[in-house]
Backbone as a printed PyTorch tensor [residue, N CA C, xyz], in Angstrom:
tensor([[[-16.0290,   6.1000,  21.6960],
         [-15.9960,   7.2820,  20.7930],
         [-16.8970,   7.0870,  19.7270]],

        [[-17.8470,   7.9550,  19.3070],
         [-18.7520,   7.7930,  18.2660],
         [-18.0460,   7.7990,  16.9090]],

        [[-18.6850,   7.3370,  16.0210],
         [-18.2150,   7.2390,  14.6950],
         [-17.8720,   8.6680,  14.0780]],

        [[-18.7340,   9.5070,  14.3070],
         [-18.4820,  11.0100,  13.8180],
         [-17.2760,  11.7090,  14.5280]],

        [[-17.1220,  11.2730,  15.7480],
         [-15.8590,  11.8150,  16.5610],
         [-14.6650,  11.3100,  16.0340]],

        [[-14.6750,   9.9100,  15.6010],
         [-13.5640,   9.3810,  14.9980],
         [-13.3840,   9.8210,  13.7310]],

        [[-14.2180,  10.2390,  12.9390],
         [-14.0100,  10.7500,  11.6160],
         [-13.3370,  12.1390,  11.7460]],

        [[-13.7310,  12.9680,  12.7880],
         [-13.3260,  14.2820,  13.0290],
         [-11.9130,  14.3190,  13.5410]],

        [[-11.4280,  13.2540,  13.9210],
         [ -9.9970,  13.1740,  14.5000],
         [ -9.0570,  13.4590,  13.4880]],

        [[ -8.0390,  14.2640,  13.7630],
         [ -7.1340,  14.9250,  12.7100],
         [ -6.3200,  13.9450,  11.9050]],

        [[ -5.9270,  12.7530,  12.4380],
         [ -5.3770,  11.7620,  11.6640],
         [ -6.2930,  11.1070,  10.6620]],

        [[ -7.5260,  10.9430,  10.9820],
         [ -8.5660,  10.4730,  10.0800],
         [ -8.8940,  11.3840,   8.9520]],

        [[ -8.8660,  12.7500,   9.2900],
         [ -9.1930,  13.7300,   8.3500],
         [ -8.0670,  13.7050,   7.2400]],

        [[ -6.8380,  13.6200,   7.6950],
         [ -5.8010,  13.4450,   6.8660],
         [ -5.7650,  12.3580,   5.9320]],

        [[ -6.1420,  11.1400,   6.4640],
         [ -6.3990,   9.8900,   5.6430],
         [ -7.4260,  10.0610,   4.6870]],

        [[ -8.4800,  10.8070,   5.1170],
         [ -9.5510,  11.0710,   4.0830],
         [ -9.2180,  12.0950,   3.0780]],

        [[ -8.4410,  12.9860,   3.3040],
         [ -7.8570,  13.8920,   2.4150],
         [ -7.0340,  13.2000,   1.4070]],

        [[ -6.2890,  12.2690,   1.7890],
         [ -5.4160,  11.2950,   0.9120],
         [ -6.3710,  10.6860,  -0.0530]],

        [[ -7.3330,  10.1010,   0.4380],
         [ -8.3510,   9.3130,  -0.3930],
         [ -9.0540,  10.1680,  -1.3810]],

        [[ -9.4610,  11.4020,  -0.9100],
         [-10.1130,  12.3070,  -1.8560],
         [ -9.1560,  12.8710,  -2.9120]],

        [[ -7.9110,  12.9760,  -2.6700],
         [ -6.9170,  13.3720,  -3.6500],
         [ -6.7150,  12.3350,  -4.8030]],

        [[ -7.0970,  11.0610,  -4.5600],
         [ -6.7960,  10.0870,  -5.4520],
         [ -7.3550,  10.1600,  -6.8660]],

        [[ -8.7090,  10.5660,  -7.0290],
         [ -9.0680,  10.7990,  -8.4560],
         [ -8.3330,  11.9040,  -9.2050]],

        [[ -8.0260,  12.8750,  -8.4680],
         [ -7.1400,  14.0230,  -9.0650],
         [ -5.7560,  13.6050,  -9.3820]],

        [[ -5.1830,  12.7020,  -8.6920],
         [ -3.8640,  12.1100,  -8.9190],
         [ -4.0100,  11.2580, -10.3140]],

        [[ -5.1350,  10.3660, -10.3540],
         [ -5.2240,   9.6010, -11.5680],
         [ -5.4380,  10.5610, -12.8890]],

        [[ -6.3460,  11.4700, -12.6800],
         [ -6.4560,  12.4040, -13.8220],
         [ -5.2340,  13.2360, -14.1940]],

        [[ -4.4880,  13.5880, -13.2510],
         [ -3.2260,  14.3380, -13.6630],
         [ -2.2740,  13.4560, -14.3610]],

        [[ -2.1830,  12.0840, -13.9130],
         [ -1.3050,  11.0870, -14.6410],
         [ -1.7860,  11.0050, -15.9880]],

        [[ -3.1290,  10.5860, -16.2080],
         [ -3.6920,  10.3960, -17.5240],
         [ -3.6920,  11.5590, -18.3680]],

        [[ -3.6640,  12.7700, -17.9960],
         [ -3.5390,  13.9820, -18.6940],
         [ -2.0580,  14.4940, -18.8010]],

        [[ -1.1890,  13.6470, -18.3720],
         [  0.2760,  13.9300, -18.5400],
         [  0.6540,  15.2080, -17.7810]],

        [[ -0.0200,  15.6350, -16.7200],
         [  0.3330,  16.7250, -15.7770],
         [  1.1630,  16.1690, -14.6260]],

        [[  2.5170,  15.9020, -14.9260],
         [  3.3290,  15.0990, -14.0650],
         [  3.7200,  15.9070, -12.8460]],

        [[  3.7920,  17.1650, -13.0160],
         [  4.0810,  18.0270, -11.8370],
         [  3.0620,  18.0890, -10.7480]],

        [[  1.7610,  18.0680, -11.3610],
         [  0.6530,  18.0340, -10.4030],
         [  0.5470,  16.6260,  -9.7940]],

        [[  0.7160,  15.6510, -10.7160],
         [  0.7430,  14.2710, -10.1980],
         [  1.7050,  13.9540,  -9.0230]],

        [[  2.8930,  14.4040,  -9.3680],
         [  4.0410,  14.2000,  -8.4400],
         [  3.7750,  14.9440,  -7.1010]],

        [[  3.1700,  16.1940,  -7.1370],
         [  2.8680,  16.8860,  -5.9610],
         [  1.7090,  16.2620,  -5.1060]],

        [[  0.7130,  15.6990,  -5.7700],
         [ -0.3340,  15.0010,  -5.1110],
         [  0.2220,  13.7520,  -4.5540]],

        [[  1.1860,  13.1220,  -5.1860],
         [  1.6920,  11.8830,  -4.5390],
         [  2.5090,  12.1940,  -3.3890]],

        [[  3.2450,  13.3030,  -3.3520],
         [  3.9880,  13.6610,  -2.2810],
         [  3.0910,  14.1230,  -1.1050]],

        [[  2.0360,  14.7930,  -1.4020],
         [  1.0170,  15.1220,  -0.3920],
         [  0.6050,  13.7690,   0.3340]],

        [[  0.2310,  12.7910,  -0.5620],
         [ -0.1950,  11.5060,   0.0270],
         [  0.8240,  10.9840,   0.9160]],

        [[  2.1280,  10.8770,   0.4880],
         [  3.0660,  10.3020,   1.3270],
         [  3.2900,  11.0160,   2.4950]],

        [[  3.4000,  12.4050,   2.5790],
         [  3.4750,  13.2820,   3.7050],
         [  2.3540,  13.1560,   4.6650]],

        [[  1.1320,  13.1860,   4.1170],
         [  0.0970,  13.0080,   5.0640],
         [ -0.0810,  11.6220,   5.6300]],

        [[  0.5320,  10.5860,   4.9870],
         [  0.4110,   9.2320,   5.6240],
         [  1.4890,   9.2600,   6.7720]],

        [[  2.5460,   9.9000,   6.6150],
         [  3.3920,   9.9320,   7.8200],
         [  2.9570,  10.8660,   8.8800]],

        [[  2.2960,  11.9930,   8.6730],
         [  1.7990,  12.7390,   9.6790],
         [  0.6690,  12.2200,  10.3820]],

        [[ -0.2850,  11.4650,   9.6040],
         [ -1.3950,  10.9830,  10.3570],
         [ -1.1390,  10.0270,  11.4240]],

        [[ -0.1630,   9.2550,  11.1870],
         [  0.3300,   8.3070,  12.2770],
         [  1.0190,   9.1100,  13.4170]],

        [[  1.9450,   9.9770,  13.0700],
         [  2.5790,  10.7990,  14.1010],
         [  1.5730,  11.6200,  14.9270]],

        [[  0.6000,  12.3250,  14.3040],
         [ -0.4410,  12.9640,  15.1720],
         [ -1.2110,  11.8940,  16.0430]],

        [[ -1.5120,  10.8220,  15.4100],
         [ -2.3580,   9.8790,  16.2270],
         [ -1.6590,   9.5440,  17.4090]],

        [[ -0.3480,   9.2500,  17.4180],
         [  0.4910,   8.7230,  18.5590],
         [  0.7910,   9.9580,  19.5950]],

        [[  1.1420,  11.0190,  18.8860],
         [  1.6200,  12.2230,  19.7300],
         [  0.4790,  12.7880,  20.4900]],

        [[ -0.8180,  12.8100,  19.9570],
         [ -1.8690,  13.3580,  20.5140],
         [ -2.9150,  12.5080,  21.0240]],

        [[ -2.5940,  11.1960,  20.9930],
         [ -3.4530,  10.2870,  21.5210],
         [ -4.9200,  10.2190,  20.8520]],

        [[ -4.6930,  10.3310,  19.4810],
         [ -5.9980,  10.3120,  18.6850],
         [ -6.1220,   8.9790,  17.8010]],

        [[ -5.5140,   7.8100,  18.3910],
         [ -5.7280,   6.5120,  17.6990],
         [ -7.1370,   6.1120,  17.8320]],

        [[ -7.6870,   5.7680,  16.6080],
         [ -9.1490,   5.4720,  16.7050],
         [ -9.3460,   4.1080,  16.0020]],

        [[-10.3340,   3.3860,  16.2840],
         [-10.7810,   2.1250,  15.5360],
         [-10.8800,   2.3670,  14.0670]],

        [[-11.4850,   3.5220,  13.7140],
         [-11.6790,   3.9380,  12.3520],
         [-10.1500,   3.9690,  11.6530]],

        [[ -9.3740,   4.7500,  12.4460],
         [ -8.1130,   4.9240,  11.7450],
         [ -7.2520,   3.6540,  11.6150]],

        [[ -7.4570,   2.6850,  12.4790],
         [ -6.8240,   1.4850,  12.4030],
         [ -7.1400,   0.6760,  11.1340]],

        [[ -8.3660,   0.9300,  10.6610],
         [ -8.7460,   0.1330,   9.4250],
         [ -8.6190,   1.0500,   8.2170]],

        [[ -8.9700,   2.3750,   8.3490],
         [ -8.9620,   3.3300,   7.2180],
         [ -7.5580,   3.6770,   6.7640]],

        [[ -6.5720,   3.8600,   7.5490],
         [ -5.2100,   4.1020,   7.0170],
         [ -4.6190,   3.0680,   6.2140]],

        [[ -4.5960,   1.7900,   6.5330],
         [ -3.9630,   0.8240,   5.6170],
         [ -4.8380,   0.6150,   4.3280]],

        [[ -6.1380,   0.6820,   4.4230],
         [ -7.0210,   0.7770,   3.2470],
         [ -6.6490,   1.7730,   2.2670]],

        [[ -6.5640,   3.2070,   2.8220],
         [ -6.0620,   4.2470,   2.0810],
         [ -4.7680,   4.0260,   1.3570]],

        [[ -3.8650,   3.5430,   2.0620],
         [ -2.4630,   3.2130,   1.5520],
         [ -2.5590,   2.1460,   0.4090]],

        [[ -3.2280,   1.1080,   0.6360],
         [ -3.3780,   0.0350,  -0.3190],
         [ -4.1210,   0.6250,  -1.6200]],

        [[ -5.2480,   1.2070,  -1.4080],
         [ -5.9620,   1.8580,  -2.5120],
         [ -5.2600,   2.8100,  -3.3160]],

        [[ -4.3900,   3.5730,  -2.5710],
         [ -3.4390,   4.5660,  -3.3320],
         [ -2.4270,   3.7870,  -4.1970]],

        [[ -1.7250,   2.8670,  -3.6210],
         [ -0.7120,   2.2000,  -4.2450],
         [ -1.1930,   1.3060,  -5.4500]],

        [[ -2.4370,   0.6640,  -5.1930],
         [ -3.0970,  -0.1530,  -6.2610],
         [ -3.4470,   0.7150,  -7.4710]],

        [[ -4.1490,   1.7030,  -7.1200],
         [ -4.6430,   2.7090,  -8.1090],
         [ -3.5050,   3.2300,  -9.0020]],

        [[ -2.2830,   3.6070,  -8.2280],
         [ -1.1550,   4.0670,  -9.0900],
         [ -0.6970,   3.0000,  -9.9710]],

        [[ -0.5820,   1.6640,  -9.4690],
         [ -0.1320,   0.6140, -10.3300],
         [ -1.0030,   0.4270, -11.5920]],

        [[ -2.3930,   0.4280, -11.3270],
         [ -3.2610,   0.3960, -12.5030],
         [ -3.1470,   1.4580, -13.4850]],

        [[ -3.0820,   2.7690, -12.9300],
         [ -2.9550,   3.8550, -13.7890],
         [ -1.6320,   3.9300, -14.6630]],

        [[ -0.4990,   3.5110, -13.9520],
         [  0.6590,   3.5450, -14.4840],
         [  0.9520,   2.4210, -15.6170]],

        [[  0.0950,   1.3680, -15.3290],
         [  0.0640,   0.1770, -16.3210],
         [ -0.8320,   0.6260, -17.5140]],

        [[ -1.8230,   1.4440, -17.3020],
         [ -2.7190,   1.7270, -18.4040],
         [ -1.8450,   2.7480, -19.4040]],

        [[ -1.0810,   3.5220, -18.8420],
         [ -0.1830,   4.4280, -19.7100],
         [  1.0330,   3.7980, -20.2070]],

        [[  1.3370,   2.5930, -19.7240],
         [  2.4980,   1.7730, -20.2760],
         [  3.8100,   1.9200, -19.5510]],

        [[  3.6400,   2.6660, -18.3560],
         [  4.9890,   2.7980, -17.5970],
         [  5.2020,   1.5450, -16.8060]],

        [[  4.3030,   0.8100, -16.3510],
         [  4.4780,  -0.4900, -15.6100],
         [  4.0850,  -1.7110, -16.4420]],

        [[  4.8100,  -2.6780, -16.6920],
         [  4.3750,  -3.8470, -17.5100],
         [  3.2650,  -4.5160, -16.7290]],

        [[  2.3080,  -4.9340, -17.6390],
         [  0.9490,  -5.5680, -17.1890],
         [  1.2050,  -6.8080, -16.2260]],

        [[  2.2670,  -7.5270, -16.5790],
         [  2.5130,  -8.8160, -15.8330],
         [  2.8360,  -8.4450, -14.3810]],

        [[  3.5320,  -7.3150, -14.1710],
         [  3.9880,  -6.8910, -12.6790],
         [  2.6120,  -6.5200, -11.9140]],

        [[  1.9130,  -5.7460, -12.6050],
         [  0.5230,  -5.3800, -11.8850],
         [ -0.2120,  -6.5990, -11.7050]],

        [[ -0.2850,  -7.5550, -12.5290],
         [ -1.1570,  -8.8330, -12.3480],
         [ -0.6240,  -9.5440, -11.1740]],

        [[  0.8200,  -9.7140, -11.1320],
         [  1.3410, -10.3920,  -9.8940],
         [  1.0930,  -9.7380,  -8.7680]],

        [[  1.1650,  -8.4120,  -8.5810],
         [  0.9980,  -7.6290,  -7.4030],
         [ -0.5010,  -7.7380,  -6.9420]],

        [[ -1.3590,  -7.5790,  -7.8960],
         [ -2.9070,  -7.6800,  -7.6600],
         [ -3.1540,  -9.2080,  -7.2880]],

        [[ -2.6630, -10.1770,  -7.8720],
         [ -2.9430, -11.6190,  -7.5530],
         [ -2.5590, -11.8090,  -6.1090]],

        [[ -1.3150, -11.3190,  -5.7470],
         [ -0.7620, -11.5370,  -4.4300],
         [ -1.7540, -10.9340,  -3.4470]],

        [[ -2.1430,  -9.6260,  -3.7230],
         [ -3.0710,  -8.8830,  -2.6250],
         [ -4.4510,  -9.4460,  -2.5280]],

        [[ -4.9660,  -9.9160,  -3.7150],
         [ -6.2770, -10.4250,  -3.7710],
         [ -6.2330, -11.8240,  -2.9110]],

        [[ -5.2450, -12.6760,  -3.1440],
         [ -5.0630, -13.9350,  -2.5030],
         [ -5.1240, -13.7160,  -1.0290]],

        [[ -4.2310, -12.7270,  -0.6200],
         [ -4.0600, -12.4770,   0.9000],
         [ -5.4230, -11.8690,   1.3450]],

        [[ -6.0110, -11.0330,   0.7640],
         [ -7.3720, -10.5580,   1.1770],
         [ -8.3730, -11.5910,   1.3100]],

        [[ -8.5310, -12.4520,   0.2810],
         [ -9.3700, -13.5230,   0.3430],
         [ -9.1650, -14.6000,   1.5410]],

        [[ -7.9700, -14.9040,   1.6390],
         [ -7.6850, -15.7740,   2.7930],
         [ -7.9530, -15.0960,   4.1250]],

        [[ -7.5990, -13.9260,   4.2700],
         [ -7.9620, -13.1590,   5.4790],
         [ -9.3160, -13.0690,   5.7900]],

        [[-10.0830, -12.7880,   4.8210],
         [-11.6230, -12.6700,   4.9710],
         [-12.1830, -14.0590,   5.3030]],

        [[-11.6870, -15.2570,   4.6690],
         [-12.1750, -16.5670,   5.2090],
         [-11.8490, -16.9550,   6.4480]],

        [[-10.5150, -16.6910,   6.8600],
         [-10.1370, -17.0050,   8.2560],
         [-10.8910, -16.1470,   9.3260]],

        [[-11.1400, -14.8960,   9.0520],
         [-11.7800, -13.8830,   9.9620],
         [-13.2630, -14.4670,  10.0720]],

        [[-13.9130, -14.6270,   8.8230],
         [-15.2690, -15.0880,   9.0240],
         [-15.4960, -16.3030,   9.8040]],

        [[-14.4820, -17.3020,   9.6360],
         [-14.5500, -18.5910,  10.3620],
         [-14.0950, -18.5930,  11.6500]],

        [[-13.6560, -17.5440,  12.1180],
         [-13.1970, -17.2910,  13.3510],
         [-11.9010, -18.1400,  13.6170]],

        [[-11.2730, -18.4200,  12.4630],
         [ -9.9240, -19.3850,  12.6620],
         [ -8.7980, -18.5330,  13.0840]],

        [[ -8.7190, -17.2580,  12.5220],
         [ -7.5150, -16.4600,  12.8350],
         [ -7.9430, -14.9600,  12.7520]],

        [[ -7.5330, -14.1050,  13.7240],
         [ -7.9680, -12.8120,  13.6470],
         [ -6.7820, -11.7410,  13.5820]],

        [[ -5.5590, -12.2400,  13.4790],
         [ -4.3830, -11.4270,  13.4490],
         [ -3.7550, -11.6000,  12.1540]],

        [[ -3.7070, -10.5050,  11.3580],
         [ -3.2390, -10.6000,   9.9710],
         [ -2.0680,  -9.5780,   9.7730]],

        [[ -1.1630,  -9.5240,  10.4560],
         [  0.1320,  -8.6640,  10.2930],
         [  0.7640,  -9.0100,   8.9060]],

        [[  1.3890,  -8.1530,   8.3220],
         [  2.0030,  -8.4380,   7.0900],
         [  3.4000,  -9.1580,   7.4730]],

        [[  3.7550,  -9.9940,   6.4500],
         [  5.0430, -10.6100,   6.5500],
         [  6.1930,  -9.8220,   6.2590]],

        [[  7.3380, -10.3550,   6.7220],
         [  8.6500,  -9.5110,   6.4110],
         [  8.8790,  -9.2820,   5.0200]],

        [[  8.6580, -10.2290,   4.0280],
         [  8.9050, -10.0490,   2.6560],
         [  7.6620,  -9.2130,   2.2160]],

        [[  6.5720,  -9.1840,   2.7010],
         [  5.4820,  -8.3600,   2.1520],
         [  5.7080,  -6.9150,   2.5220]],

        [[  6.3960,  -6.6180,   3.7170],
         [  6.7060,  -5.3590,   4.0300],
         [  7.7740,  -4.8280,   3.0420]],

        [[  8.7780,  -5.6160,   2.7510],
         [  9.8450,  -5.2230,   1.6460],
         [  9.1990,  -5.0440,   0.3610]],

        [[  8.3410,  -5.8650,  -0.0170],
         [  7.5790,  -5.7550,  -1.3700],
         [  6.8870,  -4.4480,  -1.5180]],

        [[  6.0870,  -4.1870,  -0.3830],
         [  5.4040,  -2.8680,  -0.3370],
         [  6.3560,  -1.7010,  -0.4240]],

        [[  7.4150,  -1.7580,   0.4290],
         [  8.4020,  -0.6610,   0.4020],
         [  8.9060,  -0.4860,  -0.9840]],

        [[  9.2920,  -1.5760,  -1.7350],
         [  9.8720,  -1.3860,  -3.1400],
         [  8.6950,  -0.9910,  -3.9520]],

        [[  7.4990,  -1.2080,  -3.7980],
         [  6.4990,  -0.5830,  -4.6840],
         [  6.3080,   0.8550,  -4.5250]],

        [[  6.3760,   1.3550,  -3.3230],
         [  6.3450,   2.8140,  -3.1100],
         [  7.6020,   3.4560,  -3.6490]],

        [[  8.7480,   2.9090,  -3.5140],
         [  9.9850,   3.5900,  -4.1640],
         [  9.8030,   3.5050,  -5.6520]],

        [[  9.5110,   2.4050,  -6.2460],
         [  9.3430,   2.3320,  -7.6520],
         [  8.4030,   3.3140,  -8.2890]],

        [[  7.2240,   3.3740,  -7.5340],
         [  6.1700,   4.4680,  -8.1280],
         [  6.6450,   5.8720,  -8.0040]],

        [[  7.3710,   6.1690,  -6.7370],
         [  7.8360,   7.3870,  -6.6520],
         [  8.9680,   7.7890,  -7.5700]],

        [[  9.9570,   6.8670,  -7.8820],
         [ 10.9450,   7.1990,  -8.8450],
         [ 10.3230,   7.2260, -10.1640]],

        [[  9.4700,   6.3230, -10.6260],
         [  8.8520,   6.4530, -11.9970],
         [  8.1640,   7.6890, -12.1160]],

        [[  7.2840,   8.2170, -11.1590],
         [  6.6240,   9.4450, -11.3840],
         [  7.7220,  10.5540, -11.2840]],

        [[  8.7260,  10.5230, -10.5420],
         [  9.8410,  11.4790, -10.4830],
         [ 10.6780,  11.5160, -11.7110]],

        [[ 10.7200,  10.4170, -12.5280],
         [ 11.5140,  10.3800, -13.7400],
         [ 10.6310,  11.1750, -14.8470]],

        [[  9.3730,  11.5140, -14.6780],
         [  8.6440,  12.3070, -15.4760],
         [  8.8490,  13.8220, -15.2800]],

        [[  9.2990,  14.0100, -14.0070],
         [  9.3070,  15.5030, -13.5340],
         [ 10.7510,  15.9480, -13.5980]],

        [[ 11.7360,  15.1160, -13.1360],
         [ 13.2410,  15.5060, -12.9460],
         [ 14.0260,  14.8100, -13.9740]],

        [[ 14.9490,  15.4580, -14.2420],
         [ 16.0040,  14.9710, -15.2430],
         [ 17.1920,  14.3740, -14.3800]],

        [[ 16.8890,  13.1220, -13.8110],
         [ 17.9150,  12.4950, -12.9330],
         [ 18.4870,  11.3390, -13.7960]],

        [[ 19.8080,  11.3540, -14.0160],
         [ 20.4010,  10.1710, -14.7670],
         [ 20.1610,   8.9120, -13.9880]],

        [[ 19.9840,   7.8290, -14.8510],
         [ 19.7910,   6.5370, -14.3430],
         [ 18.5730,   6.1140, -13.5800]],

        [[ 17.5930,   7.1750, -13.4660],
         [ 16.4630,   7.0150, -12.6550],
         [ 15.5440,   5.8290, -13.3690]],

        [[ 15.4160,   5.9120, -14.6510],
         [ 14.7080,   4.9370, -15.4520],
         [ 15.1760,   3.6490, -15.1150]],

        [[ 16.4880,   3.4290, -15.2720],
         [ 17.0570,   2.0750, -15.0280],
         [ 16.8410,   1.4550, -13.5880]],

        [[ 16.8590,   2.5360, -12.8050],
         [ 16.6160,   2.0890, -11.2730],
         [ 15.1130,   1.6050, -11.3250]],

        [[ 14.2310,   2.2650, -11.9690],
         [ 12.7940,   1.9230, -11.8630],
         [ 12.6950,   0.5220, -12.6470]],

        [[ 13.4390,   0.2970, -13.5260],
         [ 13.2910,  -1.1490, -14.2310],
         [ 13.7130,  -2.1540, -13.2630]],

        [[ 14.9000,  -2.0270, -12.5210],
         [ 15.3190,  -3.0110, -11.5640],
         [ 14.4170,  -3.1250, -10.5610]],

        [[ 13.7510,  -2.0720, -10.0000],
         [ 12.7420,  -2.1180,  -8.8900],
         [ 11.4750,  -2.8970,  -9.2760]],

        [[ 11.0800,  -2.5850, -10.5270],
         [  9.8390,  -3.3170, -11.0380],
         [ 10.1500,  -4.7830, -11.1760]],

        [[ 11.3300,  -5.2030, -11.7450],
         [ 11.7000,  -6.6340, -11.6660],
         [ 11.7350,  -7.3350, -10.2960]],

        [[ 12.3750,  -6.5660,  -9.4390],
         [ 12.3050,  -7.0890,  -8.0410],
         [ 10.9380,  -7.2520,  -7.4540]],

        [[ 10.0610,  -6.2150,  -7.7380],
         [  8.7430,  -6.4290,  -7.3720],
         [  8.0170,  -7.6620,  -7.8860]],

        [[  8.2400,  -7.9740,  -9.1950],
         [  7.6550,  -9.1150,  -9.8460],
         [  8.2140, -10.3000,  -9.2900]],

        [[  9.4210, -10.3540,  -8.8320],
         [  9.9300, -11.6630,  -8.3540],
         [  9.4670, -11.7430,  -6.8040]],

        [[  9.4240, -10.6040,  -6.1900],
         [  8.9990, -10.6910,  -4.5660],
         [  7.6240, -10.8850,  -4.3560]],

        [[  6.6530, -10.4100,  -5.3570],
         [  5.2440, -10.5190,  -5.0270],
         [  4.8610, -12.0820,  -4.7780]],

        [[  5.2410, -12.9510,  -5.7520],
         [  4.8580, -14.2780,  -5.4370],
         [  5.4780, -14.9410,  -4.2530]],

        [[  6.7350, -14.5990,  -4.0520],
         [  7.4950, -15.1640,  -2.9520],
         [  6.8690, -14.7780,  -1.5810]],

        [[  6.5410, -13.5030,  -1.5930],
         [  5.9750, -12.7980,  -0.2710],
         [  4.5760, -13.5180,  -0.0480]],

        [[  3.8310, -13.7050,  -1.1540],
         [  2.6380, -14.3650,  -0.9530],
         [  2.7540, -15.7980,  -0.3510]],

        [[  3.8690, -16.5130,  -0.9600],
         [  4.1350, -17.8440,  -0.5140],
         [  4.4500, -17.8500,   1.0840]],

        [[  5.3120, -16.8410,   1.4430],
         [  5.6240, -16.6260,   2.9210],
         [  4.4350, -16.3560,   3.7690]],

        [[  3.6360, -15.5310,   3.2210],
         [  2.3970, -15.1870,   3.9810],
         [  1.4760, -16.4980,   4.2560]],

        [[  1.5020, -17.3550,   3.1510],
         [  0.6950, -18.5030,   3.2530],
         [  1.2560, -19.5360,   4.2520]],

        [[  2.5380, -19.5180,   4.2770],
         [  3.3520, -20.5250,   5.0530],
         [  3.0220, -20.0160,   6.5440]],

        [[  3.0850, -18.8200,   6.7650],
         [  3.1100, -18.2570,   8.1880],
         [  1.5270, -18.6040,   8.6420]],

        [[  0.5010, -18.2960,   7.8370],
         [ -0.8000, -18.6000,   8.2140],
         [ -0.9330, -20.0560,   8.4640]],

        [[ -0.5010, -20.9950,   7.5120],
         [ -0.7010, -22.3920,   7.7990],
         [ -0.0520, -22.8140,   9.0090]],

        [[  1.1240, -22.3490,   9.3550],
         [  1.8790, -22.6120,  10.5820],
         [  1.1180, -22.1950,  11.7630]],

        [[  0.6200, -20.9830,  11.6920],
         [ -0.1610, -20.4410,  12.8720],
         [ -1.3710, -21.2550,  13.1830]],

        [[ -2.0590, -21.6910,  12.0080],
         [ -3.3640, -22.4370,  12.1910],
         [ -2.9590, -23.8360,  12.8420]],

        [[ -1.8140, -24.3560,  12.3320],
         [ -1.4670, -25.7630,  12.8040],
         [ -0.9780, -25.7440,  14.1620]],

        [[ -0.3620, -24.6670,  14.5990],
         [  0.2120, -24.5600,  15.9060],
         [ -0.1980, -23.1890,  16.5570]],

        [[ -1.5510, -23.2590,  17.0680],
         [ -2.1050, -21.9600,  17.5680],
         [ -1.4140, -21.4090,  18.9190]],

        [[ -0.5280, -22.3880,  19.5270],
         [  0.0780, -21.9700,  20.8540],
         [  1.3610, -21.2460,  20.5170]],

        [[  1.8380, -21.3950,  19.1960],
         [  3.1700, -20.7170,  18.9840],
         [  2.8970, -19.2590,  18.9910]],

        [[  4.0310, -18.5300,  19.3400],
         [  3.9880, -16.9740,  19.4200],
         [  3.6280, -16.5420,  17.9680]],

        [[  3.0070, -15.3930,  17.9230],
         [  2.4840, -14.8110,  16.6720],
         [  3.5030, -13.8810,  16.0140]],

        [[  4.6610, -14.5160,  15.6430],
         [  5.7030, -13.8240,  14.9780],
         [  5.4360, -14.0260,  13.4600]],

        [[  5.4780, -12.8080,  12.7440],
         [  5.3780, -12.9430,  11.2280],
         [  6.6620, -12.6400,  10.4680]],

        [[  7.6480, -12.6780,  11.1520],
         [  9.0350, -12.5030,  10.2760],
         [  9.8340, -13.8090,  10.1180]]])
């Protein structure tokens, strides 16, 4: 399938729409237009769910989508963390821990891929939990600006602390998994 055919596949168009909405999401947050920001974030979440569903149901899985979807997800979450840190809603140390973890994993993955040492980089179990907590925390944090829900701010504070603890632990788990797989290449490739 040609590159342009892959771009035109419905799941990839949804992913691209999610990427193109990102600058408007940032502008809405920085300008305190929380209803718009929350709506754009919900669009991003719904489109993320639908692109995978459409790809599977209508057999529109593409190589481009395999790479584009996780990049869009990580870019969205990372941009939200930076933006919410800039306005003071997320402590700097949490964003630094999250970015350090992601940067370290990316760097290791690139090195291992470039040297043909390892080609399978599935997320670890704790990494999946950490990402899930990040999504919930960002959603609740933005929701707290839109809805008057009791104790939502306290829940966000707990989630943010959990993310700060889990980010370095999940990075260590990922490193341990990679070291184990390099040391024992015949072992099954389980990441949990």
